[in-house]
N, C-alpha and C positions, 0 to 999 in steps of 0.2 A: 053308857056311851062306850063305843068301841075305841081301841087305842088310836086307830088312824083318824077318827073323828076328834079325839082329844088333841092330837098333834095338829090337825088342820085348824082347829079353833085357836090354838096357840099361834100358828102362822098368820092367821087373819088378824089376831089381836096385836102382834108385834109391829111396831112402827118406830120411826126415828123421833123420839120425843125431844123437842128443841128447848122446852122450858119445863123444868120439874117443879112440883109443889115442895118448896123448901121446908115446910112443916112436917112432911112425911119422911120418915127414916126407914130404911130397910132393916128389919130385925137381923141380928147377928147370925142366927141360925139359917135364915133365908139366904144371906150373903154367902155363907159357907157352902150351902147347897149349889148356888150359882157357880161358885169357884170350882166345885167338884165336877159340875157339868163340863167346864173347860178342861180340867185335869184329865178326865176320862175320854176326852175327844180323840178320835183317830188321827194319826199323822203318818206321813210317809216313813217307811221303815220302823215305825213306832218310836221315832226319835223325840217326840214331844218337845220341840225346840222353843218352848215358851217359859216365861216366868211371869207370875201375876203379882202386881203391886197394887195395893188398895190404899187410896188416900182418902181419909175421913176428915183430916184437919182443915177447917174452913180457911184459916190463914194461908196454908200451903196451897189450897185450891185457888185462892185469890192471887197468889204469886204466879201460879201457872196460867191463869186465864189469859193474860196478854200474850203469852207465848203460844197460845192455842187459838190464835186469830180472834181473840176476844169473844169466843163462843159462850153464851150464857149457861149452857148445860154444864160447863166445867164447875161453876160455883153454885148452881141451883141443885145439882144432884146430891143425893144422900151419900153415895160412895162412888168415887172415881176409880175405876179399875183400869190400870195400865197394863197392857200386854207387851212384854219386852221379848223381842226375838233374841235368842242366844245364838252365838256363832262358834266360838272357839271349841266348846265341847263337842261340836258336830264334826270336827275335822277328822280325816282318816287316821285311824290308829289311836284316837284319844281314849282315855279311860272311860269317859262318859259313853261314847259310842259303843265301846266294847260291852259295857254293862247293859246298855239298852238292848243291844242285839243278842245278848246271851240270855235274856229272859225266857226265850222259847225253850221248850223241852225237846231239844234235838241232840243227836249224836255229835260228838266233837268234830268229826269230819264235816258235817253239814254246817255247823256253826262257823268253822274256818272258811268254808265256801261263801257263807253269808257275809262274813267280814270282808272278803275279797270283792264280792258284788257291791256292797255298800261303799267301800273305799273307791272303787272305780267310778261308781255313780256320782259320788260327791266330787271327786276330782274333775270329772267331765262337767258337772254343774257349775263348779267354780270357774272353769275355763270358759264356758259358754255364756252364763248369765249371772254368775255370782251366787255365793252361798246365801247371802242375805235375801235375795229375791225368792229363792226356793223355801227357805225357812219362814219367811214372812207369809207366804201363801198357806203354810201349815197353821200359822197363828190365826188366820182368818177362819179356819175350821172351828177352832176353839171359841173364837169370838161369836160366831154364828150360833153354836150350840148354847153358849151362855145366854145370848139374847133371846133365843127361842125358849129356852128353859125358863128364863125370867118371865117372859110373856105368859107361859103356862101357869106361872105362880101369881099372875096379876101384877107384875112389876114392870114398869116401863124402862126402856133403855135407849141409848143412842150411840152408835159407833161414830167416831170422828177420825179423820186422817189429817185434818188441817192443824198442824202444829209445827213448831220449830224444834226438830228432834234434838239437835246438839244442845240447845239452850235448856230444854226440858230435862235432858239427862244431867246437865250441870246442876240445875236447881235440886234435882232429886239425888244428887251425888252418886249417880250410877257409875260404877267403874267399868266403862265400856271395853277396856283392854282385857278384862277378865271374862267378858261375855263375848 
């Protein structure tokens, strides 16, 4: 089978699974591969503004379910992958943004110009629409790649947006001030 046929088959197989078979568990190696699909996803300026949190603990998933509009896939899934949008590392001049932008093999002058272009872009984005909106769109790219990759592996998935963000972050003890 040609690569495009394999990809098309994965796209056709991918669907929003609303109820998972609770007896089936994703093998750890398969989950690592799916997470790697996300990690290797493209992002604007190569910033990779995401962190992946995997919840396997059934008790924690049961605590989260009411905060996720009581959606059954929260507690029936083998592994709940939360994609967290990071923000403060993306700000102009941050160590993180400089590290990410410096990965290219470019002369120092071009890297400095790239820093300037990024800083101007982010400053304008923050003024117009907010950094969170821009970074969140980048996270969708990673999510889509993870779900399509999972489908290619014969693993069902379901993206959700229906949840109470602040309450979920509190339960997971996410330090939003650092992100």
